[in-house]
C-alpha positions, 0 to 999 in steps of 0.5 A: 500500500502506498503511504499517504494515498487513498484507494482512489489514487492507488487504483486510478483508471486510465485518463482516456476512459474518464475523458470518454465518459465525460465527452458528451456530458451536458451541464444540466440537473437531470432531476429537473429535466425529468419533471413534467412541464408546468405553467409558471405561478404568479408574482407578487403584485400590489398589496397582499395580506397574509396570516403567515408568509413563508419565504423560500420555495424549497423543501423547508418553505413548502413543508412550513406552508403545508403544516401551517395549513394543517394546523390552521386550515382557515389561515391565509398562507402565502409562499414567496419564492425568488425564482422558481420552486425547487430550482436550487438545493431542493431540486438538485440534491442526491435524494437521500432522505435521512432520519437524522436531524443532527447530521448523524448520531455521532455529531449529535452525541458529541454536541447534545449528549444528554438529548441524543436518544430523544433527538434520534427518536424524534428524527425517526418519528419525523421520517415516519411522518414524512413517509405517511404524509407522502403516501396519504397524499398519493405523492408520486415522488419515488420515495423508497425506504431502502436504507443506506450502506455506509462502506469502509474503503480504507483499512482504518475505517473497518474498526469504525464499522465494528464499533458502530455495530457494537454500539447499535447492538448494545442499544438493542437497535436491530435495524443496523446490520454489519457486513465484512468485505465478502458480505458487502461485496455480495450485496453490492460488488465493488473491489474497494469495499472492506466492510459496511453498515446497512442502516435499514430504517434510518434513510430513504431515497426520493426523486428530489425535484418530484418531491418539490413538485408534489409538495407544491401540488398538495400545498395548492390543493390545501389553499396555499397561495404560491408566488414565484419570481418574487424576491423579497426583503424584510423592511420595517414592521407596521407602527403598532408592530402587529405586522411584518412587511415583505417588499417585492419588486412589484408589490408588498406582502403584509403578514402577521407571521413570517417563516424564513427558509432561504437555505444557503442564500443570504439571510434576510436577517442581519444577525444570520449573515455570518451563520452559514457559508455556501459550499459547492457540491458536485454530481454526475449522473450516468446513462441507464445501466443495461440489465447485464451491467446492473447484474454485475453490481448486484445491488438488489436492495437498491440502497443509497451508499456513502463511504466513511471518509471525511471527503466522502462520496454518495451514490444511488440508483434512479428509477431507470437504473442510472447511477447518481455519483457525487460528493468528495469535493466540497468547494468554498469560494472566497467571499461566500458568493453564489454564482452559476459559474462555480457550478461547472468545475471540470477538475471536480467532475473528472475526479468524480468520474475517476472515482466512479470507475475505481469503485465499479471497474466492471462498468467501464464504458458507461457514459455520464449524461449530466453534470451539475453542482449546487450549494450547501448551507453549511454552519459550524455545528453541521445541523440546523439552527433555529430562532425568532426575530421582530418581536417573535413574528419572524422565525427561521431555520438554516444550516442543514449542511447537506442533510435537509431533505428529511430534516426540513420537515422537522424544522418546519414544525419547530418554526411553527411552534416558535411563531405560535409561542408554543412550549413543545418537546421540540422547542425545549431541545437544547439544539433548538434553544442554542445557536452555533458559533458564526463564521468569521468575516473574510478573509479569515473565513476562507483561510479557516475553511480551506485549512480545515478541508486540507486537514480533513484530506490529510486525515483520510490519507493517514489512517484517520489521524486528526492533526492539531487543527482538527483536534482544536476544532473538536475541542471547541465544538467545531469539529466535523463528526458525521 
């Protein structure tokens, strides 16, 4: 074994194979291409009035609007989206719908050890409720409760698999299955696998863009009024502080209560401007596999897959047996700007294609039809934070750090609890009552983020050993522990 190299460097495919696989790839989000066309929705015009205004047309905004109508069917709920529903993170993620609301049990246990069992239970209840909602609505979002395989691809990761399996057994958790190298390769055939954990209950797969479309469909059927292409800003409250004013280019919305779900985009509240940073994540989508190619993999369980490195890959099958393959590179651009030009990064796509063929050498010759990228709203504790503003008439949630597909439903319930002034099991959580540390201003933020990424890469190459920087971050509660 070459010291300081990962399996993806020790077993690189020929460069010509990588180049050929990407030669006809188009820069476009396959999920969005796979949607039925729909008419655009109206913009905000003139003066509008709402009992609850929801800002953001992704998962968080749509769940908040839907659950608000469930709680108060007679309320006028208006959802405001700056562009089109689901065009950003909610329409272009990998479709991994996790039970965890803490970015993994390990991260949650490190930050809220006294609450971790409650947080785990509430996360599973939330995923169960999400599944029940989708089935009850007849939502055609390709929801599959197939679980996720966390695979070890380096020798130092094998003890992590064994330790996690032991902890699950000690808790009496029978949903966690442990595999050695031979067993996991029988489940999904990759020469890189040395062991795995299959969490059979705590994860599902979904078609991201169809989930947006179905949530929007049901929201409109329930009476939610949706406005697209209506970017807004918070301005002054009314004189008696009974209303919040949201100003759009061609109109204004006055609302008793406002829920903010703007994800990685700059917060409408000044206090949150340094709470998240946008980190770019890159994805490839393959052409559909033939029956022979699929048979060479096995993959009869159709689980989602993620490896256990700090810089990890995630991958899955689609309905028509394409493979989505993403992750590894997580790129922060100095200044924290969000620009479409950042989405086409050839070095990241070439690296992903190379790693794909290292993972599945039997798929030599498969081509990639689509490539894309999107921003993740990363915060320093790697899971969502919550709060209120403007005399508790505004609530917010942000910082999901890539695990928001399922957690946004939980966050929507939290925001509605806060807006209603309710004392619930959710609002009593330390996770809900506390905020993470903010990121420093530039150029310190870029320096710190990129140094941390370099240290995480070094740990992947040195049997998982964390250097002084990572140990310091761990000690002050900023360490990545997913």
